[in-house]
C-alpha positions, -999 to +999 in steps of 0.1 A: +564-733-605+563-739-568+601-741-564+602-720-533+586-722-499+556-698-494+567-661-490+603-670-496+626-663-525+656-681-511+644-713-494+636-742-518+605-762-512+608-800-514+595-797-550+621-771-558+648-793-544+636-821-566+636-797-596+672-787-588+683-823-589+672-827-625+696-817-653+670-796-670+657-761-672+634-753-642+603-752-664+611-786-679+620-800-645+586-788-632+568-804-662+586-837-656+579-839-619+543-829-621+537-851-651+551-881-631+527-873-602+498-873-627+508-907-642+518-890-674+555-898-673+557-911-709+541-881-724+559-857-701+593-871-711+584-868-748+572-833-744+603-823-724+625-838-752+606-818-779+610-786-760+647-792-755+654-798-792+650-776-823+617-782-841+619-817-855+592-810-881+595-782-906+562-772-922+529-788-915+516-763-890+524-753-854+505-782-836+528-800-812+507-831-815+522-838-849+557-838-833+546-863-806+533-886-834+568-885-850+584-895-817+560-924-812+565-936-847+528-930-856+540-909-885+573-907-904+597-879-905+606-863-938+640-868-952+666-847-934+646-847-902+654-882-890+684-870-871+664-846-850+638-872-842+665-897-830+681-870-808+647-862-793+640-899-786+673-903-769+667-873-747+632-886-738+648-920-727+673-901-706+645-882-688+627-915-682+658-928-665+659-898-642+624-900-629+619-921-598+588-930-578+553-936-588+523-915-597+506-898-567+473-887-582+471-904-616+446-892-641+420-917-653+425-912-690+463-907-696+460-911-734+436-882-738+451-855-761+442-827-737+471-837-714+495-823-739+481-788-732+481-795-695+518-804-695+527-774-716+508-752-692+528-766-663+560-756-681+546-723-694+518-710-672+525-675-686+519-687-721+483-700-717+466-679-744+430-670-752+419-661-788+409-624-792+379-633-813+366-665-830+388-676-859+413-648-852+451-654-856+458-633-826+458-645-790+463-628-756+487-646-732+484-649-695+514-626-691+494-599-708+513-599-741+499-607-776+510-633-801+497-644-835+500-669-863+519-655-892+500-678-916+467-696-915+470-726-891+447-754-881+451-743-844+432-711-852+400-730-847+410-733-810+397-706-786+425-716-761+461-726-767+493-731-748+523-717-768+555-737-766+576-716-789+572-680-799+594-651-808+597-619-827+620-608-855+633-574-863+607-551-876+578-572-862+555-556-836+538-588-823+554-621-814+548-650-837+535-684-826+557-712-839+547-742-817+515-746-796+488-771-786+451-768-780+442-762-743+411-771-724+403-743-698+383-769-677+418-781-665+418-750-643+391-767-623+413-797-618+450-804-622+459-768-629+438-753-601+469-738-585+473-714-614+439-698-607+435-667-586+402-655-572+401-618-568+374-595-555+377-563-575+361-530-572+370-508-602+356-484-627+340-498-658+352-474-685+327-486-711+296-484-688+310-454-668+299-470-635+316-484-605+315-522-607+322-548-580+329-583-591+346-616-582+370-627-610+388-660-615+419-652-633+450-669-648+475-642-650+459-614-670+432-637-685+398-637-669+381-671-667+349-659-652+334-629-634+305-627-610+289-595-597+293-589-560+264-574-541+271-548-515+301-526-516+327-522-488+328-485-482+365-483-479+372-503-510+346-484-529+362-451-519+396-463-529+383-474-563+369-439-569+401-422-558+420-445-581+398-433-610+405-397-601+442-403-600+441-420-634+420-394-651+435-364-632+416-337-613+400-326-646+374-353-637+361-329-610+337-300-616+363-271-618+351-237-628+373-208-641+367-189-608+378-219-587+410-222-608+416-186-601+411-191-564+436-220-565+462-197-583+457-169-558+465-193-529+495-206-548+508-171-554+507-162-517+524-195-508+551-190-534+559-155-521+562-168-485+584-198-495+607-175-515+610-151-485+613-175-456+611-211-468+578-216-449+541-206-453+508-207-436+492-212-470+487-249-478+500-264-510+469-268-531+486-275-564+471-303-586+499-327-576+495-320-539+457-325-542+462-358-560+486-369-533+461-362-506+428-373-521+421-394-490+422-364-468+400-339-486+379-357-513+372-392-499+347-379-472+324-365-500+323-396-522+295-415-504+269-410-531+292-412-562+286-444-582+285-430-618+308-407-637+281-381-639+279-379-601+313-362-599+297-332-615+273-329-585+301-324-560+304-289-545+340-287-553+343-250-545+331-256-509+352-287-505+384-269-515+377-237-497+373-256-465+410-264-468+419-228-458+418-224-420+406-191-406+417-163-410+433-172-444+400-169-464+398-132-452+435-126-459+431-141-494+405-114-503+428-087-489+462-098-502+452-115-535+420-097-544+399-108-574+396-072-586+416-040-584+401-005-584+417+018-609+417+056-611+387+057-635+366+041-607+363+008-625+369-025-607+391-047-630+394-084-626+429-098-621+440-129-639+461-151-617+467-178-643+502-164-648+528-151-624+528-121-620+490-117-622+477-098-652+457-066-650+442-060-684+429-024-684+423+003-709+451+029-709+428+058-703+416+043-671+450+046-655+456+084-661+469+099-629+484+066-616+521+070-611+533+035-603+524-001-611+498-015-587+509-040-561+492-068-542+502-093-515+510-065-490+531-048-516+553-079-523+540-085-558+537-061-588+510-069-613+517-071-650+498-044-669+482-052-702+475-017-714+446-018-739+433+005-766+397+018-765+389-014-786+405-034-758+435-045-779+469-046-762+491-017-770+518-023-743+527-049-716+547-036-687+554-039-650+570-005-649+541+020-654+563+050-643+588+042-671+560+037-696+546+072-689+581+087-691+596+069-721+568+053-742+535+070-737+542+099-762+548+075-791+518+053-781+496+085-778+504+095-814+493+061-827+462+060-806+452+096-814+453+088-851+432+057-847+408+070-820+406+108-826+374+112-806+391+099-774+409+118-748+447+117-752+463+142-728+499+154-731+506+147-694+489+115-683+500+119-647+478+150-641+450+140-665+417+127-653+412+089-658+381+078-676+362+047-687+345+068-714+358+084-746+364+116-727+361+126-691+329+143-681+329+180-687+356+179-714 
C-alpha cells in the first residue's frame, strides 16, 4: 500500500502518514487517498462506505455495482435494507469531509464503470483474481489462494475480478466470493502499474521437461504475460538445474545399484571412524550431504544439461568417485571390499545396504571357518545369512562360532532330510568346504 519508505518497515512515507491521519483501516485509507489523486473522490468515498458496512443488499448477486446504484439512488433498496443504505450514505459523507486537496493525475473518464475495479484493487491488491477457465465459478487470487462462487452469478462471465468480500465456513475447503466487481487487467498498464513486477525467471518446465527462460509480468502469483528470453546466463542456468535436483531429490540422477553400494561402503567406514574418535578422513557422502553441496560437486558437470533426459547421460560414478582423495579409493577396496573369499574358494558379494553388511552364502561353503568374517581392519563383523543348497535362508547370525557349537546339529538334521545328496558332516570345523553338493573325492 506504499505506507512505508522503501526498504523500511518502521518509517512511514508521506503517503503512509496521510493514511495514518484518516480514521479508517489502512486499506480503506489507501483507497481514499489514491482515489482522490485520480479525481475519483465521489466513487472512492462511496466504495469505502460500502466496504465499511455490512452488505446493504441481500440477494441479487455479488456485483458491487448494484450496491453503488443503491447509494446513488439509481435503484431502490428493498424493505428492511433502507437503514443500511442510510448508514452507508452518512459514512460516505464523512469520508468526503475528511479528504482535502485536489486531484493530482485525474482520469479522463471518471464515470467509467472500470474504476470501481481499480479502486477495489487499490484496497485489495491481493484479491485481484483470474478465472481458472472460461465460465468457471473458480478464481485464483493474486495471493495464490482460490475462491469461488457458491451459486451461479452474473460475474462468472468476467475473466478478471476484484473480490471485496470473501470467506469460508466450517466444512468448506475453498473460500466463497460474496462481493466483487469486474476488473480490467489493462489497468496494470496505467494507474495500477505499481502492482506489477517484471521478473526474469529461469526454471524447469514440468510439463515440457525442459529448462525454460522467460520474462514474466506478474501481479502477486498471477502471470499477466510471459516472453521467452534468448541466451541463458550460465550461473542462473546452473542454479535452476540444481533447484530441480533439490526438489526431485538425487533420484533424478543416474544411480546404479553398484554406485549405491559404493556410497554405503564409504558411509560405513566414516561411521566407524566417527564412533571411535569423532572425526574421519572419509567424506560425508550421504544423500543429504550431497544435496547440501550440489554447487561443489555437481554444478561443474551441468554445462550440457537442458532436458530431463540429459541427466541420464551424466557419468555419475566418476563424478562421485572423484570426491574421494587419494589414497582413500585404494583403502576402500581393502577395508570395505565388494566381495569376500570364503573357504569353498568362492568370492561372495557383500551387501552394504544394511549395517552391518550382509554376506549371504550357502552354509556348506563355510565349513572349516571358525569365526565370523570381519572387514574394516577388523572393526566390523559382517552379518551372515546362511543359505540352504536352494539358497533359502536357514539362519542369520553374527556369531558363527556359536552357531557351529549350539545350532548346527539341529539345522543339519533338517537340511539332511531335505537335501540327502548333499554333504552334511558331523563336525563342520574340520570338514571341507564346498560349493558343490559334495567335496571332490567324497
